[in-house]
C-alpha positions, 0 to 999 in steps of 0.5 A, spaced: 833 143 873 833 137 872 827 132 871 825 125 873 820 119 874 818 115 880 816 108 879 815 104 885 808 101 887 808 102 894 804 109 895 809 111 902 815 110 898 813 115 892 810 119 898 817 120 901 821 120 893 815 126 891 817 130 899 824 128 897 824 132 890 819 138 892 825 140 898 832 139 892 832 145 887 835 142 882 830 136 881 823 137 878 818 131 878 815 130 872 811 124 875 810 119 879 807 111 877 804 106 881 804 101 875 811 100 871 806 098 865 803 104 865 811 108 866 814 103 860 808 106 855 809 113 857 817 114 858 816 110 851 812 116 848 818 121 850 821 126 846 828 127 849 831 123 855 828 124 862 834 126 866 832 120 872 829 115 874 828 113 880 826 106 880 824 100 884 827 093 883 821 089 886 814 090 883 808 086 882 807 087 874 814 088 872 821 087 875 825 094 875 831 091 872 827 089 866 824 095 866 830 099 866 832 095 860 827 098 856 826 105 857 835 106 858 835 110 852 829 114 854 832 115 861 840 119 863 841 116 868 838 110 874 836 110 881 835 104 884 831 103 890 829 097 893 828 093 900 833 088 898 840 089 899 841 083 895 839 087 889 845 091 889 848 087 884 843 086 879 843 094 879 850 095 878 850 090 872 846 095 869 851 101 870 845 104 875 847 110 877 846 110 884 843 105 889 838 107 895 836 102 900 829 103 904 827 106 908 831 111 905 834 116 910 835 124 907 842 123 907 843 118 903 837 121 898 841 128 898 848 126 897 846 122 892 843 127 888 850 131 889 854 126 887 849 125 881 849 133 879 855 137 882 854 143 878 847 146 877 847 152 872 842 156 874 842 155 882 847 157 886 851 151 888 852 154 896 845 155 896 844 148 895 849 146 899 846 150 905 840 145 906 839 141 910 833 136 910 831 132 917 824 128 918 818 131 922 817 129 929 810 130 927 807 126 920 810 120 918 814 121 911 815 128 911 820 133 911 823 139 915 827 144 910 833 148 915 838 152 912 845 150 915 846 158 916 841 158 922 843 152 925 846 154 932 847 148 935 844 140 934 842 137 941 840 129 941 835 127 945 831 121 947 826 122 943 827 128 938 833 132 936 833 139 937 835 143 933 837 150 935 836 156 930 837 163 929 829 164 928 826 158 933 827 151 936 826 145 932 825 138 934 826 133 928 826 124 928 833 125 924 839 122 928 844 126 930 849 122 926 843 123 920 844 131 921 852 131 923 852 128 916 848 132 912 851 139 915 857 142 910 863 141 913 866 147 911 861 151 914 865 149 922 860 144 925 863 141 930 861 135 935 864 138 942 859 133 946 857 125 945 849 129 944 851 136 941 854 138 934 855 146 935 857 151 929 863 155 931 861 161 928 856 162 934 861 161 940 860 167 944 865 164 949 869 159 949 872 156 956 876 148 957 871 144 959 864 148 956 862 153 951 857 159 950 853 160 944 850 166 941 844 163 944 846 164 951 846 156 950 851 153 955 855 146 954 860 142 956 865 140 951 866 133 953 872 129 954 873 125 948 872 132 944 878 136 949 881 136 943 877 142 940 878 147 945 886 147 944 885 147 936 881 153 936 884 156 943 891 155 939 889 159 932 
């Protein structure tokens, strides 16, 4: 398990990143700090480096880039977070391992983690890849954890995205494109309509203009995605 700290003077950012980390099997949050000076004092006492620090750049007591230069020997990897895109250049001059622009989406966070830690010895890589994290429609900055293997289809609606699983229907504030970006490409997920993504393994009936899934949901195949039928029919 990879250890990490969060340093950010915004409570909402601390809460959001803490939620993301809690849903990531690879990561263990040791502590979060809303004061960079307190973080500097505590991290300076470490006997061995922490694996990763999620570090805000714009903080009142100390700039995050300055703080990074003071704790670089106590940290294996830095991921800078900020609401200002112009800081990206400065962060890369420090050889930052990642850069997350606020508001930080689940897809950006988890793609960054997977890039930094492609192999995890004590946890199945397949299990991590199979995890899909989406935004809850009820609580701000709260996330829902869904196994990709359980997803039958994803439908974009006006105010929420509807995720059909083998157990239930889940509503999410994540957009269709955000969910699609998180779905593992080798698990057979395809967009067949501007409002629908489906799991190939759950197709029960496939016709030229529509298909029926294992939950008996019938979906039209959009003209833009007509090639899906011909590709699958000719297998």
